[in-house]
N, C-alpha and C positions, 0 to 999 in steps of 0.2 A: 357497292364502293365505299357508302357510311357504314354501311355493317361491319366493311373490313377495318375499316379506320376505328373504329368504336371498337373492337376487339384489339387489336394494335395496344391501344388509348389503355384501355382496360390490363392487358397482360404487361405494357411497360409499369404501368401504378404497381402489379403485384408484384411484379422483380425487386422494383425500387425498394417498395418498404417492405418486403421481408430481407433487405439486407441492412436495413437500417438499426446501427446499435443503438443499444438502451444503457442504461445507468443502470448499473447490480451488480452481484459479487460471485458471478459466475464467468468462467473461462472466456473470455471472447467480447465481456462487457466493457463501457467506463468503467475505473474504478469510482466509486460516489465522494464528491468532495467534501472533505475535511477542513475544517478549520477553527483551529485551538490555538490556544495560546502557549509559547513556549516556556524556558525557566525562567525568564525574567518580563514576561506577561506580552510581549509581544505576538500577537497574531500572526500564525503561518498557514499559508492555506499550502492543501498539496498540489493544486496545478500546475504551483509556482516551480516544480521539479519538473516540467515534463519537459521533454528535451535528453534525460537518460533514464537509463534505467533506472529503476528504483521500489525499495523494499519496504511495504506499507507494514510495520509493524507494533502488533500489540502485544502489549507487557505490562507489567507490576515488579514494582520491587519486592514482594513477598511471594512469586512466583518461581519458583526452585526452577523448572525448566528454560524459564525467560532466562533465568540468570547465566545457565549454563551454555546458552547457547552466543550469550553477548562475543566470546573471543572468536567463535566462528564469524560472527558479524564483522567484529574489529579488523579482522584478515580479510575480510572483500572489500569493506571500507577502503582501507590504508592501498589495499593492489589496484582499484581503481577510482584513483581519488577524482575524477574529470568523468567518470563517464556512469557511475555508481552511486545513487541517491538512497540515504534510510531516513525517515520517517517514522519515528518510532511513537506512538499511541500507549502513553500510561492511564492505567485503571487503578493508578493509585488515588488514594482521598487524602494523604497528609503529603504535605508538600517537603517536607523536612525529609521523609523516608523518599518521596521520590527523586530528591535533590543528592540526598544518601548516594542512591544507587548505583545514580548518572556518574559521578564523582569514583567512589569505591571501581568500578567499572573501567573510567575514560572514557567513557561514550562521547567521540565526537559530532555526531552526529544531530541533527532535527530529533527534538525530544518536545514533544506537544502532548498537553492536558490539561482540562478543566475540572479534573479534582472531583468528578462525580459521580466515579466508578460506577456500574450498572447503571445510574441515572442521564450516561453521559448521552447524548442523539447519535453519537456514532454508531453504537452498541445497537440501535434498529438498520441503520442507514448497510451496517458491514456484517447482521445477523452475529452477532458475537454473543456467545453460548461460554465459552473461560477462552484461557490465554496460558502456551502463546497462540496466538496464530497470528499468519501472516501473507499477502498478495506483493507478487511480483507484478510490474505495471512497464509497459514495456516506454518509451521515448512519448507518447501519443497519449499514456493515460489509459492502455489496455490493458483488462487483465490477463495476466499469460501462465499463471500461477500461481497456484492459491496453497496452503498451511504445507509448503514445504520447506527441512529444514536439514541442517547437520550437512552433513556429503551430498545429499542430493540437491540441496541449496545453492550448494557449494561447485557443484560440477557442472549447473546451468549457466549459474552468474559467467562461469569461470566460459563454458562454449559461446554464449549469446557476446560476449563483451569481448573474447581472445578475437573473434571474425571480425571485428570492426576495424 
């Protein structure tokens, strides 16, 4: 009887520990926390957006493909103002260039940057090697897609939010 209970206890531990989520950048992982200053110098934590579908978007003012994607992001952001958030992390080093790109694109969502370029701590946390790079996270902070752009991003966001 003792042996059976020990085996059952061991199996319960294995089953529950194998289902535990980890912080990481794979689909199914909890998105790593980001805590960076916005355009006014106030820190904004990524987890403050829990409760809505959120796109974590890594970009830079000098990145052509990043700028090209902004109309799609603006369209999605405006289509679901209460259900979809964007948390953009800039890899810029010069604040005037960063702010200029935000103004030119008329980007109303959260914009953060420590202006440290590739020396920013988020680089390691998100294994960033180039921009653009993005992560779509659900209302609980779980990564459900990554590096999804254009029509594929639009279709996924639409399918997730129209159903709500």
